[in-house]
C-alpha positions as CSV (number, residue, x, y, z in Angstrom):
1,M,0.0,0.0,0.0
2,V,1.3,3.5,-0.9
3,G,1.9,5.6,2.2
4,W,-0.4,8.6,2.8
5,N,0.1,11.6,5.1
6,A,-1.3,15.1,5.6
7,K,1.5,16.8,3.6
8,G,0.9,14.4,0.6
9,H,-2.8,15.1,0.9
10,T,-2.1,18.9,0.7
11,N,0.1,18.5,-2.3
12,M,-2.5,16.4,-4.1
13,K,-5.2,19.0,-3.3
14,T,-3.0,21.7,-4.8
15,R,-2.4,19.7,-8.0
16,I,-6.1,19.0,-8.4
17,T,-7.0,22.6,-7.8
18,R,-4.4,23.7,-10.4
19,F,-5.6,21.1,-12.9
20,T,-9.2,22.1,-12.4
21,A,-8.4,25.8,-12.9
22,A,-6.5,25.0,-16.0
23,S,-9.3,22.9,-17.4
24,V,-11.9,25.6,-16.7
25,A,-9.6,28.2,-18.4
26,L,-9.2,25.9,-21.4
27,A,-12.9,25.3,-21.6
28,C,-13.7,29.0,-21.4
29,A,-11.1,29.8,-24.1
30,F,-12.6,27.0,-26.3
31,A,-16.1,28.4,-25.7
32,I,-15.0,31.9,-26.7
33,L,-13.4,30.6,-29.9
34,C,-16.4,28.5,-30.9
35,S,-19.3,30.5,-29.7
36,T,-19.6,33.1,-32.4
37,P,-21.7,31.0,-34.9
38,L,-24.0,29.9,-32.1
39,N,-24.4,33.4,-30.8
40,A,-25.2,34.5,-34.4
41,Q,-27.8,31.8,-34.8
42,G,-29.2,32.6,-31.3
43,S,-29.8,36.2,-32.3
44,A,-32.1,35.2,-35.2
45,P,-35.8,34.8,-34.9
46,K,-37.0,31.3,-34.1
47,F,-40.1,29.6,-35.6
48,E,-42.2,26.6,-34.6
49,V,-44.7,24.8,-36.8
50,D,-48.4,25.1,-35.9
51,P,-49.8,21.7,-36.9
52,S,-53.4,22.9,-36.1
53,W,-53.3,25.5,-38.9
54,P,-55.2,25.5,-41.2
55,K,-58.4,23.8,-40.1
56,L,-59.9,21.0,-42.2
57,L,-61.1,22.3,-45.6
58,P,-64.9,22.2,-46.1
59,N,-66.8,20.0,-48.6
60,L,-64.0,17.5,-48.8
61,W,-61.9,19.9,-50.8
62,V,-58.4,18.8,-51.9
63,T,-55.7,21.1,-53.0
64,G,-53.1,20.5,-55.6
65,G,-49.8,22.4,-55.5
66,V,-50.1,25.6,-53.5
67,G,-48.5,28.0,-56.0
68,G,-48.6,31.1,-53.9
69,V,-49.6,32.6,-50.6
70,C,-50.2,36.3,-49.6
71,I,-51.7,38.1,-46.6
72,D,-54.0,41.1,-46.3
73,S,-54.2,43.9,-43.7
74,R,-56.3,41.7,-41.4
75,D,-53.9,38.8,-41.5
76,H,-56.2,36.8,-43.7
77,V,-54.2,34.4,-45.7
78,F,-54.8,33.7,-49.4
79,I,-53.5,30.6,-51.2
80,L,-53.4,29.7,-54.9
81,N,-54.4,26.2,-55.7
82,R,-52.9,24.7,-58.9
83,R,-55.5,21.9,-59.0
84,D,-52.9,19.5,-60.3
85,L,-54.6,16.4,-58.9
86,T,-55.0,12.9,-60.4
87,D,-58.4,11.1,-60.7
88,N,-57.3,8.9,-57.9
89,D,-56.7,11.9,-55.7
90,L,-60.3,12.8,-56.2
91,D,-61.9,9.4,-55.6
92,A,-62.8,10.6,-52.1
93,G,-62.8,14.3,-52.4
94,H,-63.5,17.4,-54.6
95,Q,-61.2,19.9,-56.3
96,A,-60.7,23.0,-54.1
97,P,-61.3,26.4,-55.6
98,V,-58.4,28.3,-57.2
99,V,-58.2,31.0,-54.5
100,I,-58.9,30.1,-50.8
101,E,-59.0,32.7,-48.1
102,F,-58.4,31.8,-44.4
103,D,-58.9,33.9,-41.3
104,P,-56.0,34.0,-38.7
105,E,-57.3,30.9,-36.9
106,G,-57.2,28.9,-40.1
107,N,-60.9,28.8,-41.0
108,V,-61.9,29.1,-44.6
109,V,-63.9,32.3,-45.0
110,N,-64.0,32.8,-48.7
111,S,-63.0,31.3,-52.0
112,F,-63.1,32.3,-55.7
113,G,-61.6,31.7,-59.1
114,D,-62.9,30.3,-62.4
115,T,-60.3,28.3,-64.2
116,D,-61.6,29.8,-67.5
117,T,-60.6,33.2,-66.2
118,T,-57.8,33.0,-63.7
119,P,-54.2,32.5,-64.9
120,N,-53.0,29.0,-65.9
121,T,-50.7,27.4,-63.3
122,P,-51.3,30.0,-60.5
123,H,-47.9,31.1,-59.2
124,G,-47.8,34.4,-57.4
125,C,-50.2,36.6,-55.5
126,M,-50.1,39.9,-53.7
127,V,-52.6,42.0,-51.6
128,D,-52.1,45.7,-52.2
129,A,-52.7,48.6,-49.8
130,E,-56.4,48.8,-50.9
131,N,-56.8,45.1,-50.1
132,N,-57.2,44.1,-53.8
133,V,-55.8,40.7,-54.7
134,W,-53.3,40.3,-57.5
135,L,-52.7,37.0,-59.3
136,T,-50.4,35.7,-61.9
137,G,-49.5,32.3,-63.3
138,N,-46.4,30.9,-64.9
139,G,-48.4,28.9,-67.5
140,D,-49.9,32.1,-68.9
141,G,-49.1,35.7,-70.0
142,I,-51.4,37.7,-67.7
143,V,-51.5,39.5,-64.4
144,Q,-54.9,40.1,-62.8
145,K,-56.2,42.4,-60.1
146,Y,-59.4,41.3,-58.2
147,S,-61.6,42.9,-55.6
148,H,-60.9,41.5,-52.1
149,D,-63.7,39.0,-52.3
150,G,-62.9,38.0,-55.9
151,S,-66.3,39.0,-57.2
152,K,-64.9,41.6,-59.6
153,L,-61.9,41.5,-62.0
154,L,-60.7,45.0,-61.7
155,L,-57.7,45.0,-64.1
156,Q,-55.9,42.5,-66.4
157,I,-52.6,43.1,-68.1
158,G,-52.2,40.8,-71.1
159,K,-54.6,38.3,-72.8
160,K,-55.2,34.9,-71.3
161,G,-53.6,32.1,-73.2
162,V,-51.3,34.5,-75.2
163,V,-47.7,34.9,-74.2
164,D,-44.9,37.3,-75.2
165,S,-43.3,35.0,-77.8
166,S,-42.6,34.9,-81.5
167,D,-45.9,33.1,-82.2
168,G,-47.9,34.0,-79.0
169,T,-47.6,30.4,-77.7
170,A,-45.4,28.7,-75.2
171,K,-43.6,27.0,-78.1
172,G,-42.4,30.3,-79.6
173,K,-39.2,32.2,-78.8
174,A,-39.4,34.5,-75.9
175,L,-39.4,38.2,-77.0
176,N,-38.9,39.7,-73.6
177,A,-40.4,42.9,-74.9
178,S,-44.2,43.2,-74.7
179,H,-45.8,46.3,-73.1
180,E,-49.1,44.4,-72.8
181,G,-48.3,40.9,-71.7
182,F,-45.8,38.4,-70.2
183,F,-44.3,35.0,-70.7
184,K,-44.2,32.8,-67.6
185,P,-44.7,35.6,-65.0
186,A,-43.8,34.4,-61.5
187,G,-44.4,37.1,-58.9
188,I,-45.8,40.6,-58.2
189,A,-44.7,43.5,-56.0
190,I,-46.7,46.6,-55.5
191,D,-45.1,49.9,-54.6
192,S,-47.1,51.2,-51.6
193,K,-46.0,54.8,-52.4
194,N,-47.6,55.1,-55.9
195,G,-49.2,51.7,-56.8
196,D,-46.7,50.8,-59.5
197,V,-46.7,47.1,-60.3
198,Y,-43.4,45.2,-60.5
199,V,-43.6,41.8,-62.3
200,A,-41.0,39.1,-62.2
201,D,-41.5,37.9,-65.8
202,G,-39.7,34.6,-66.5
203,E,-40.3,31.7,-64.0
204,T,-38.3,29.0,-65.9
205,P,-35.8,28.9,-68.8
206,G,-37.5,29.4,-72.2
207,G,-39.7,32.3,-71.0
208,N,-39.0,36.0,-70.6
209,H,-36.3,37.1,-68.2
210,R,-37.1,40.7,-67.1
211,I,-38.6,42.8,-64.4
212,A,-41.5,44.7,-66.1
213,V,-42.9,47.7,-64.4
214,F,-46.5,49.1,-64.9
215,D,-48.4,51.9,-63.3
216,R,-51.5,51.2,-61.2
217,S,-53.7,51.4,-64.4
218,G,-51.6,48.8,-66.2
219,N,-49.6,51.2,-68.5
220,F,-46.1,50.0,-69.2
221,L,-43.3,52.1,-67.6
222,R,-40.0,50.3,-68.0
223,Q,-38.1,47.0,-67.7
224,W,-34.7,45.6,-66.8
225,E,-33.0,42.2,-66.7
226,L,-30.9,40.4,-64.1
227,H,-27.4,41.7,-63.6
228,R,-24.6,39.6,-65.1
229,E,-20.8,40.0,-65.0
230,A,-18.8,39.3,-68.1
231,N,-17.7,35.9,-66.8
232,E,-21.2,34.8,-65.6
233,T,-22.3,32.7,-68.6
234,G,-23.6,29.2,-69.2
235,E,-26.3,27.1,-67.6
236,A,-25.4,28.2,-64.1
237,F,-26.4,31.8,-65.0
238,V,-29.4,31.3,-67.2
239,P,-31.6,34.2,-66.1
240,V,-34.7,32.9,-64.3
241,L,-36.6,35.4,-62.1
242,H,-38.7,33.5,-59.6
243,C,-39.7,36.3,-57.3
244,V,-39.8,40.0,-56.8
245,T,-40.5,42.0,-53.6
246,M,-39.8,45.4,-52.2
247,D,-38.5,46.5,-48.9
248,N,-39.7,49.6,-46.9
249,S,-37.0,51.8,-48.4
250,G,-38.0,51.0,-51.9
251,L,-35.3,48.6,-52.9
252,V,-36.4,45.8,-55.2
253,Y,-35.3,42.2,-54.5
254,V,-35.3,39.6,-57.2
255,C,-34.8,35.8,-56.9
256,D,-32.0,34.9,-59.3
257,R,-33.0,31.3,-59.3
258,R,-30.1,29.7,-61.2
259,G,-27.6,32.1,-59.8
260,H,-28.3,30.9,-56.2
261,R,-28.7,34.5,-55.0
262,I,-30.9,37.5,-54.5
263,Q,-30.2,40.5,-56.7
264,V,-31.0,44.0,-55.3
265,F,-31.9,47.0,-57.5
266,D,-33.4,50.4,-57.1
267,K,-36.8,51.2,-58.6
268,M,-35.2,52.2,-61.9
269,G,-33.4,48.9,-62.3
270,N,-29.9,50.1,-61.2
271,F,-28.1,47.1,-59.8
272,K,-27.0,47.4,-56.1
273,K,-25.7,44.1,-54.9
274,N,-25.9,40.3,-54.8
275,I,-26.9,38.4,-51.7
276,P,-25.7,34.8,-52.0
277,V,-28.0,32.0,-50.9
278,E,-25.9,28.9,-50.7
279,F,-26.8,25.5,-52.0
280,E,-25.4,22.5,-50.1
281,R,-25.3,19.5,-52.4
282,R,-26.3,16.4,-50.6
283,S,-27.4,14.1,-53.4
284,T,-25.0,11.5,-54.7
285,L,-27.1,10.8,-57.8
286,P,-25.6,11.5,-61.2
287,S,-27.1,14.3,-63.3
288,G,-29.5,13.1,-65.9
289,P,-33.0,13.7,-67.4
290,E,-34.7,13.0,-64.1
291,H,-32.2,14.8,-61.9
292,E,-30.0,17.8,-62.0
293,S,-28.6,18.8,-58.6
294,G,-29.2,22.4,-57.7
295,A,-31.4,23.2,-60.7
296,L,-34.5,24.1,-58.7
297,G,-32.8,27.1,-57.1
298,S,-31.7,28.0,-53.6
299,A,-33.5,31.4,-53.7
300,V,-37.1,31.0,-54.8
301,W,-39.0,33.5,-52.6
302,V,-38.2,36.3,-50.1
303,G,-40.0,37.9,-47.2
304,F,-39.0,40.3,-44.4
305,S,-39.5,40.5,-40.7
306,R,-42.2,43.0,-39.6
307,D,-40.1,45.3,-37.5
308,P,-39.9,48.8,-39.1
309,G,-36.3,48.3,-40.1
310,Q,-37.0,44.9,-41.5
311,K,-33.8,43.5,-39.9
312,Y,-34.3,40.0,-41.1
313,M,-34.8,38.5,-44.6
314,Y,-36.4,35.1,-45.0
315,V,-35.5,33.1,-48.1
316,A,-37.3,30.0,-49.3
317,N,-34.3,27.7,-50.2
318,Q,-35.9,25.1,-52.5
319,D,-32.8,23.2,-53.3
320,N,-32.1,22.5,-49.6
321,E,-35.8,22.4,-48.5
322,K,-35.4,25.0,-45.8
323,V,-35.9,28.6,-44.9
324,D,-32.8,30.6,-44.5
325,I,-32.8,33.6,-42.1
326,L,-30.4,36.4,-43.2
327,D,-29.4,39.8,-41.8
328,R,-31.1,41.9,-44.5
329,A,-28.5,44.7,-44.5
330,S,-25.4,42.5,-44.6
331,G,-26.8,39.4,-46.3
332,Q,-25.1,37.3,-43.5
333,L,-26.8,33.9,-43.0
334,L,-27.8,33.7,-39.3
335,S,-29.8,30.5,-39.1
336,S,-32.2,28.2,-41.0
337,F,-35.1,25.9,-40.2
338,G,-36.8,23.0,-41.8
339,R,-35.6,19.9,-43.7
340,V,-36.8,17.7,-46.5
341,G,-39.8,15.5,-45.5
342,R,-43.6,15.3,-45.5
343,Y,-44.3,15.7,-41.7
344,P,-45.3,19.0,-40.1
345,G,-42.4,21.4,-40.1
346,E,-40.7,19.7,-43.0
347,F,-40.8,20.7,-46.7
348,T,-41.3,19.1,-50.1
349,Y,-40.9,21.6,-52.9
350,I,-40.9,24.7,-50.7
351,H,-42.0,27.4,-53.1
352,F,-43.5,30.6,-51.5
353,L,-43.6,32.3,-48.2
354,A,-45.5,35.3,-46.6
355,V,-45.3,37.0,-43.2
356,D,-48.2,38.3,-41.2
357,S,-48.3,41.4,-39.0
358,K,-47.3,39.4,-35.9
359,G,-44.3,37.9,-37.7
360,N,-45.7,34.5,-38.2
361,M,-44.7,32.8,-41.5
362,Y,-46.8,30.9,-44.0
363,I,-45.1,28.5,-46.4
364,A,-46.5,27.0,-49.6
365,E,-45.4,23.8,-51.2
366,V,-45.9,22.6,-54.8
367,G,-45.0,19.4,-56.6
368,T,-45.8,16.5,-54.3
369,G,-45.9,18.8,-51.3
370,K,-49.4,20.3,-52.1
371,R,-50.0,22.1,-48.8
372,I,-49.7,25.3,-46.7
373,Q,-48.0,25.4,-43.3
374,K,-47.9,28.1,-40.6
375,F,-44.9,28.7,-38.5
376,R,-45.3,30.7,-35.3
377,L,-42.7,33.4,-34.4
378,M,-41.5,32.4,-30.9
379,K,-41.2,35.3,-28.5
């Protein structure tokens, strides 16, 4: 047995104390070095899915892909139903209307939309300062403005079924030039100052590729294209404009779908900056007719936090099936939420988002997703 005495005990205590102090110091230093990303993420808003929203749809309605979502001044939520259902989908249900309006609790309070009149393949919507509802569709060449209840078509730019191409059909060559119509329009932003209408015209390759601006009466004002540097050529930079929105200062944000970024312009189309939205490739499948990694786009829709300064920018990242939260001014990625899947809080073909007055987020899914989800802002 090893001898033991009081002096040895004291020396042992001293060594243990020094070792403990050194360990604590090392741990603190490590924490300081490693804590910055965590602190950055911790400063961002946090969201939690609300599985109780919306309530069951009436009359056994079934939605297809939810092409768009927008919110009015009372926090009523409008969704656009693409109605892309199979006969089997409808064995036990009925096609839901094109436009469905929910109250804040998730109850259906109104619906409207005749497929003979509304845009083909509904894609984007916007509620203006007068509570009129604007619609567009990437399978058409029109933008429409409806009264809030959908009972009156107040304005239409373009002719249904006719696109801005060499022969007026989707098979023609995109002209990117019409003052009266569009080719695959994706989204709409309304300038709250004067009512000017900004249209992202060109949802996929083969269509137009411009921001087209009209006054509140539908008269053409100007247009511009996505910004490209001299070395930004090829498939990776095919110009596809999937969204347009405007911040409180009047800057215009456009989803550069193939460029994996947001491009920022002033109202006259002068380029200001790029905000990268990274795509993290996770698939090991080879590229082919059924799969092209990163082709959907990492930046397909943009929304802002509801504080006066709009500190945060929310980006629907379709390639990675998540929502990225960025610092709007710097473009720094702060955090993300969501993952691929079909359970509440997960995404399949995330496509569109909107933010209500309380900061809650509503996210639409197309493809095989075919739903709308609410995410509560956690206080």
